[in-house]
C-alpha positions in Angstrom: 14.5 -76.0 -28.0 12.7 -79.3 -27.7 10.3 -80.3 -30.5 7.8 -83.2 -30.2 6.6 -83.6 -33.8 9.1 -84.3 -36.6 9.1 -80.9 -38.4 11.9 -82.0 -40.7 10.0 -85.0 -42.1 7.8 -84.3 -45.2 8.2 -80.7 -44.3 6.1 -78.1 -46.1 6.9 -74.4 -46.4 5.3 -73.6 -43.0 7.3 -76.3 -41.2 10.5 -75.3 -42.9 10.1 -71.6 -41.8 9.3 -72.7 -38.3 12.2 -75.1 -38.1 14.7 -72.5 -39.4 13.4 -69.8 -37.0 13.7 -72.2 -34.0 17.2 -73.1 -35.1 18.3 -69.5 -35.6 16.8 -68.5 -32.3 18.6 -71.3 -30.5 21.9 -70.6 -32.1 21.8 -66.9 -31.2 22.2 -68.0 -27.6 20.0 -65.5 -25.9 16.4 -65.2 -24.8 14.8 -62.5 -26.8 13.0 -62.0 -30.2 15.4 -62.9 -33.0 15.3 -59.3 -34.5 14.0 -56.7 -32.1 11.5 -54.3 -33.7 12.5 -55.3 -37.2 10.0 -55.4 -40.1 10.5 -58.3 -42.5 11.2 -56.9 -46.1 11.8 -58.4 -49.5 14.2 -55.8 -50.8 16.7 -53.2 -49.6 15.5 -50.2 -47.6 17.8 -47.4 -46.6 16.5 -44.0 -45.5 16.9 -41.4 -42.7 15.9 -43.8 -39.9 16.2 -47.4 -41.1 18.6 -49.7 -42.9 18.6 -53.3 -44.2 19.9 -56.1 -42.0 19.4 -59.7 -41.1 19.8 -62.1 -38.1 22.3 -64.6 -39.7 24.2 -65.5 -42.8 21.6 -66.4 -45.4 18.8 -65.0 -43.3 15.7 -63.0 -44.3 15.9 -59.3 -44.6 14.6 -56.9 -41.9 14.7 -53.2 -41.2 17.1 -52.1 -38.5 17.3 -48.6 -37.0 20.2 -46.4 -38.2 22.5 -45.2 -35.5 22.7 -41.7 -36.7 25.5 -39.5 -35.3 27.4 -42.3 -33.6 30.4 -42.6 -35.9 32.9 -39.7 -35.8 33.0 -37.4 -38.8 35.9 -35.9 -40.6 36.4 -32.3 -39.6 36.5 -29.6 -42.3 39.9 -28.6 -40.8 41.2 -32.1 -41.2 40.1 -32.3 -44.8 41.5 -28.9 -45.7 44.8 -29.5 -44.0 45.5 -32.8 -45.8 44.6 -31.6 -49.2 42.9 -33.4 -52.1 45.7 -33.6 -54.8 48.4 -36.3 -54.5 51.1 -33.7 -54.1 49.2 -32.3 -51.1 47.6 -35.4 -49.7 49.3 -36.9 -46.6 48.1 -39.2 -43.9 48.3 -38.0 -40.3 51.3 -38.8 -38.0 53.2 -42.0 -39.0 50.1 -43.7 -40.5 50.6 -45.8 -43.6 48.4 -47.7 -46.0 49.5 -51.3 -45.7 48.4 -53.1 -48.8 48.1 -56.9 -48.4 49.2 -58.7 -51.6 46.6 -61.5 -51.9 47.4 -62.4 -55.5 47.6 -59.1 -57.4 51.4 -58.9 -57.3 52.9 -56.5 -59.8 49.5 -54.7 -60.4 49.4 -53.1 -57.0 52.1 -50.3 -57.3 50.5 -48.9 -60.5 47.0 -49.0 -59.0 47.9 -47.0 -55.9 50.5 -44.7 -57.5 48.0 -41.9 -58.0 46.1 -42.5 -54.7 48.6 -42.4 -51.9 52.2 -41.0 -51.8 54.8 -43.8 -52.1 56.3 -42.9 -48.8 53.0 -43.6 -47.1 52.1 -47.0 -48.6 53.7 -50.4 -48.3 52.8 -53.7 -50.0 53.3 -56.8 -48.0 52.7 -60.5 -48.3 50.4 -62.1 -45.6 53.4 -63.7 -43.9 55.1 -60.3 -43.6 52.1 -58.6 -42.0 53.0 -59.2 -38.3 56.5 -57.9 -38.7 55.5 -54.9 -40.8 52.3 -53.6 -39.1 52.4 -50.5 -36.9 49.6 -49.3 -34.6 48.5 -46.4 -36.7 48.5 -48.2 -40.0 45.4 -48.9 -42.2 45.3 -52.4 -43.6 43.9 -52.7 -47.2 42.4 -55.9 -48.6 41.9 -55.7 -52.4 39.5 -57.6 -54.6 39.7 -61.1 -56.1 38.1 -64.1 -54.5 37.2 -64.1 -50.8 37.8 -67.9 -50.4 41.3 -67.4 -51.9 41.9 -64.5 -49.5 41.0 -66.9 -46.6 43.5 -69.5 -47.8 46.3 -67.0 -48.4 45.8 -65.3 -45.0 45.3 -68.5 -43.0 45.1 -68.6 -39.3 47.9 -66.2 -38.6 47.0 -63.5 -41.1 43.3 -63.6 -39.9 44.4 -63.3 -36.3 46.7 -60.4 -37.0 44.1 -58.4 -38.8 41.5 -59.0 -36.0 44.1 -58.1 -33.3 44.8 -54.8 -35.2 41.1 -53.9 -35.1 40.9 -55.0 -31.4 43.8 -52.7 -30.5 42.3 -49.7 -32.2 43.8 -50.1 -35.7 41.9 -49.8 -39.0 41.1 -51.8 -42.1 39.6 -51.2 -45.5 38.2 -54.0 -47.7 37.1 -53.7 -51.3 34.9 -56.2 -53.1 36.3 -59.6 -52.1 38.3 -57.9 -49.3 35.0 -56.6 -47.9 33.4 -60.0 -48.3 36.2 -61.6 -46.4 35.8 -59.1 -43.5 32.1 -60.0 -43.1 30.6 -62.7 -40.9 30.0 -65.2 -43.7 29.6 -68.5 -41.9 32.7 -70.2 -43.3 36.0 -71.2 -41.7 38.9 -68.7 -42.0 36.7 -65.8 -43.0 37.5 -62.6 -41.1 34.3 -62.4 -39.1 35.3 -58.9 -38.2 32.5 -56.6 -39.2 28.8 -57.1 -38.3 27.9 -57.6 -42.0 26.9 -60.6 -44.1 26.4 -61.0 -47.8 22.8 -61.1 -49.1 21.9 -63.5 -52.0 25.4 -64.7 -52.2 24.6 -67.7 -54.4 23.9 -65.2 -57.2 27.2 -63.4 -56.8 28.0 -63.1 -60.5 26.2 -59.8 -61.1 28.5 -58.5 -63.8 31.5 -56.1 -64.3 30.9 -52.5 -65.3 30.4 -48.9 -64.2 27.7 -47.5 -62.0 26.9 -44.7 -59.7 26.4 -44.5 -55.9 24.5 -41.9 -53.8 25.7 -40.9 -50.4 23.4 -41.4 -47.5 22.9 -38.6 -45.0 25.3 -40.3 -42.7 27.8 -40.7 -45.5 27.6 -37.0 -46.2 28.1 -36.1 -42.6 31.0 -38.5 -42.0 32.9 -37.9 -45.2 32.0 -34.4 -46.0 30.9 -35.4 -49.5 27.5 -34.7 -51.2 25.5 -36.1 -54.0 26.9 -39.1 -55.9 29.9 -40.7 -57.5 29.5 -41.6 -61.1 31.4 -44.1 -63.3 32.5 -46.2 -60.4 33.8 -49.7 -61.3 31.9 -52.7 -60.0 33.1 -56.3 -60.4 30.8 -58.8 -58.7 31.1 -57.2 -55.3 28.9 -58.5 -52.4 25.6 -57.0 -51.4 26.4 -56.6 -47.7 23.6 -56.1 -45.1 23.9 -55.4 -41.4 24.1 -58.3 -39.0 22.0 -58.1 -35.8 24.5 -57.0 -33.1 23.4 -59.6 -30.5 24.0 -62.3 -33.1 27.4 -60.8 -33.9 28.4 -60.8 -30.2 27.5 -64.4 -29.8 29.2 -65.4 -33.0 32.6 -64.0 -31.9 35.4 -65.0 -32.4 34.0 -66.7 -35.5 34.5 -70.0 -37.2 37.8 -71.8 -37.7 38.7 -75.2 -39.3 38.4 -77.8 -36.6 42.0 -79.0 -36.9 43.3 -75.5 -36.3 40.8 -74.3 -33.7 43.2 -75.3 -30.9 45.8 -72.8 -32.3 43.3 -70.0 -32.3 44.0 -67.1 -30.0 40.6 -65.9 -28.8 40.1 -62.3 -30.1 36.6 -61.2 -29.4 35.9 -58.0 -31.3 33.5 -55.7 -29.5 31.2 -53.4 -31.4 30.9 -49.8 -30.4 27.5 -49.9 -32.3 26.0 -51.2 -35.5 27.6 -50.6 -38.9 26.5 -47.5 -40.8 25.7 -47.3 -44.5 27.6 -44.5 -46.2 26.4 -44.9 -49.8 23.9 -47.0 -51.8 23.9 -48.3 -55.4 21.9 -45.6 -57.3 22.0 -45.9 -61.1 23.5 -48.1 -63.8 23.2 -48.1 -67.6 26.1 -50.5 -68.3 24.7 -53.6 -69.8 27.7 -55.6 -68.5 26.2 -55.3 -65.0 23.7 -58.0 -65.7 21.9 -58.2 -62.3 21.3 -54.5 -61.6 17.7 -55.0 -60.7 18.6 -56.9 -57.6 21.4 -54.5 -56.7 19.8 -51.1 -56.9 19.2 -49.6 -53.5 21.6 -51.9 -51.6 24.4 -50.4 -49.6 27.6 -49.9 -51.6 29.8 -48.7 -48.7 29.7 -49.5 -44.9 31.6 -48.0 -42.0 32.0 -49.4 -38.5 33.9 -48.9 -35.3 35.1 -51.3 -32.5 34.6 -50.4 -28.9 38.4 -49.9 -28.7 38.3 -47.3 -31.5 39.4 -49.5 -34.4 37.7 -48.5 -37.7 36.6 -50.5 -40.7 35.3 -49.7 -44.1 33.8 -52.2 -46.5 33.2 -51.3 -50.1 31.5 -53.4 -52.8 32.6 -51.3 -55.8 36.2 -50.3 -56.7 37.2 -46.7 -56.3 40.8 -47.7 -57.0 40.0 -49.1 -60.5 39.1 -46.9 -63.5 40.1 -43.9 -61.4 38.4 -40.5 -61.8 38.7 -37.3 -59.8 35.5 -38.4 -57.9 36.7 -41.9 -57.2 40.1 -40.7 -56.0 38.5 -38.2 -53.7 36.2 -40.9 -52.3 39.1 -43.3 -51.7 41.1 -40.7 -49.9 38.2 -39.6 -47.7 37.6 -43.1 -46.6 41.3 -43.7 -46.0 41.5 -40.5 -44.1 38.5 -41.4 -41.9 40.2 -44.7 -41.1 43.5 -43.0 -40.2 42.2 -39.9 -38.3 42.3 -40.0 -34.5 39.0 -39.9 -32.7 
């Protein structure tokens, strides 16, 4: 892009919008409209045919088409065979839930005791991940602070998680874990899923209980209907879909300059766009102080790599303040990640 006038000098709103649009178009690295067929919107929109997305971290919101029927669904036989109660629930084959300890320490065993049998879960420090991880495992990233996750994982932990996805493995991220997996334009973020946080400067939205409604794709994929009530929320991100062409050009993501030479190039390839499984529906908890900006946004996303790796990103916490509904939700998501496709 070559610009004759100085758009950045004494710039008004029109010049600023033009400058940002040109910069975004140039950085996307391809000759096409920035968002193909997307309608600019001011709030979340999720329905049978469309979802909310953007062209970059911090970008404006647009409508994207939903890729209905693209992600595999859990079969009824698979759900019935694996059971719902802890005494019956078991993951297929040799699959395990590998829980990364990113600062929770002694809290983690008690959190997961009622969710996954002890024999099928293991808690590891980031530096132990490479030696512990097996091909069928599902990596779990818990909540906290995404910037602290980035520091604790470092170059090697980030690389191992991305390689696991590229080789057909799976990962689940909750709250800060989901935020870290996104394409937030910061060094050492995971840059794994084609998602970015919306309105992240106002991330302190409160801590309390709310309900989510399953989308039609969420019902199809998980075999669950209706809603989940009394689900704990704790300042989780409002993730929106990232334009896939932007995602492809962004790979393998951003690294600190002094460490970029050590980076092994792992370019994750998307089988398709992410799919919203549930949206924020209702909240009467006054401790969730910014509910008005949250309602209608996606609460859970699912995605698959071209190599068959699966990823789930959740803003709320089904593992906290557990109920029968929240345990069932967690196990269905885990089972979807673990099931062969």
